[in-house]
C-alpha positions in Angstrom: 13.0 -25.4 61.4 12.8 -21.6 61.1 16.3 -21.6 59.4 15.1 -24.2 56.8 12.1 -22.0 56.0 14.4 -19.0 55.5 16.6 -21.0 53.1 13.6 -22.2 51.1 12.3 -18.6 50.8 15.7 -17.4 49.7 16.0 -20.1 47.1 12.4 -19.4 45.9 13.2 -15.7 45.6 16.5 -16.4 43.7 14.7 -18.8 41.3 11.9 -16.2 40.7 14.5 -13.5 40.0 16.3 -15.7 37.5 13.0 -16.8 35.8 11.9 -13.1 35.5 15.2 -12.1 34.1 15.1 -14.9 31.5 11.6 -14.0 30.5 12.3 -10.3 30.2 15.4 -10.7 28.0 15.2 -11.4 24.3 17.6 -13.9 22.9 19.9 -12.5 20.3 19.7 -14.9 17.5 20.4 -14.4 13.8 17.2 -16.3 13.1 14.9 -13.8 14.8 12.1 -12.3 12.8 12.9 -9.1 10.9 11.2 -5.9 12.2 8.6 -4.1 10.2 11.1 -1.3 9.6 13.6 -3.9 8.1 10.9 -5.2 5.7 9.7 -1.7 4.7 13.3 -0.6 4.0 13.8 -3.7 1.9 11.2 -2.3 -0.5 13.2 0.3 -2.4 11.9 3.0 -4.7 11.1 2.3 -8.3 12.4 4.6 -11.1 9.8 6.6 -13.0 7.7 4.4 -15.3 6.5 5.5 -18.8 3.4 4.3 -20.6 3.1 4.2 -24.3 0.2 6.2 -25.9 -3.2 4.6 -25.0 -1.8 2.4 -22.2 -2.9 2.6 -18.5 -1.0 1.8 -15.3 -1.5 1.4 -11.6 1.0 3.5 -9.5 1.4 3.1 -5.7 3.4 5.2 -3.2 4.1 4.6 0.5 1.6 6.5 2.6 4.1 7.9 5.1 7.6 9.2 5.4 9.6 8.8 3.4 7.3 9.0 0.5 8.4 6.4 -2.1 7.1 5.1 -5.4 7.0 1.3 -4.7 4.6 -0.5 -7.0 3.7 -0.4 -10.7 1.6 -2.5 -13.0 0.7 -1.9 -16.6 -2.9 -2.7 -17.5 -3.5 -5.7 -19.7 -0.5 -7.6 -18.3 -0.3 -10.2 -15.6 2.8 -8.6 -14.1 3.8 -5.8 -11.8 7.2 -4.5 -10.6 8.6 -3.7 -7.1 12.1 -3.1 -5.9 12.9 -5.7 -3.2 16.4 -5.9 -1.6 17.8 -3.3 -4.0 16.7 -5.2 -7.1 13.7 -4.5 -9.3 11.6 -7.7 -9.4 8.8 -8.8 -11.7 5.8 -10.1 -9.8 3.3 -12.5 -11.4 -0.5 -12.0 -10.9 -1.9 -15.0 -9.1 -5.3 -13.7 -8.0 -7.6 -10.8 -8.8 -10.8 -10.1 -6.7 -12.9 -7.3 -5.4 -14.4 -4.5 -7.4 -13.4 -3.5 -10.9 -11.3 -0.4 -10.9 -10.6 0.8 -14.4 -8.6 -2.1 -15.9 -7.6 -3.5 -12.4 -9.3 -5.1 -9.5 -9.3 -3.7 -6.0 -7.7 -6.8 -4.4 -4.8 -8.6 -6.2 -2.1 -11.0 -5.2 1.2 -11.4 -6.9 4.0 -13.9 -6.5 7.8 -13.5 -6.8 10.9 -15.5 -5.8 10.9 -13.6 -2.5 7.3 -14.3 -1.5 3.9 -12.9 -2.2 2.6 -9.4 -2.4 -1.0 -8.5 -1.8 -2.5 -5.3 -3.1 -5.8 -3.9 -1.8 -7.1 -0.4 -2.0 -10.1 2.0 -1.9 -11.0 3.8 -5.2 -11.1 7.6 -4.8 -11.9 10.6 -6.9 -12.1 10.4 -10.7 -9.4 12.4 -12.5 -9.0 13.4 -16.2 -7.5 10.2 -17.6 -7.6 8.2 -14.4 -8.7 7.8 -10.8 -7.1 8.3 -7.4 -6.6 5.6 -4.8 -7.4 7.2 -1.5 -5.8 4.5 0.7 -4.8 0.9 0.6 -2.0 -1.5 1.6 0.7 -3.7 0.2 0.9 -6.9 2.2 4.4 -8.5 1.9 4.5 -12.2 2.9 8.0 -13.7 2.8 8.9 -17.3 2.2 8.9 -18.0 6.0 5.3 -16.7 6.3 6.1 -13.3 8.0 3.7 -10.6 6.8 4.2 -6.9 6.8 1.6 -4.3 5.8 2.6 -1.1 4.1 0.0 1.7 3.8 -0.1 3.1 0.3 -2.0 5.6 -1.9 -1.8 6.1 -5.6 -3.7 6.3 -8.9 -4.6 4.5 -12.0 -3.8 6.7 -15.0 -3.8 6.4 -18.8 -1.5 8.0 -21.3 -3.6 9.7 -24.0 -3.4 8.3 -27.5 -1.2 10.2 -29.8 -3.1 12.2 -32.4 
């Protein structure tokens, strides 16, 4: 009888060890969710954007290293641009809420062929010809529903009219 108890205890310990090892290891599958670093590095840097005289734009940079120019929208349009997966993509405005910020709203949602991009921010100090954005975030939601937040800062600025 004592020998049977010893065998049961040994089997129980072996099963526990196997179960703990299985729970502790991560399966290596190609379908696993991308890490935040992968998604953030998918958002490349935009080239400099120019505004014609009298036009205004919203410019956002990553709020962390490396500092990158990642989002631009020209006022008076329902579009914005971001670099995703090494390609500059046009985003379509689908929602604008929050407070009025120059010619923009403080909470906007854009759609693209890769998913949705949410933009939200806190207005900051007034500048000559614009206003700072003290802090905010880009919310990237891919087609599978994975969401990644990227802290941003920036400004809304206008190009003076040519005289």
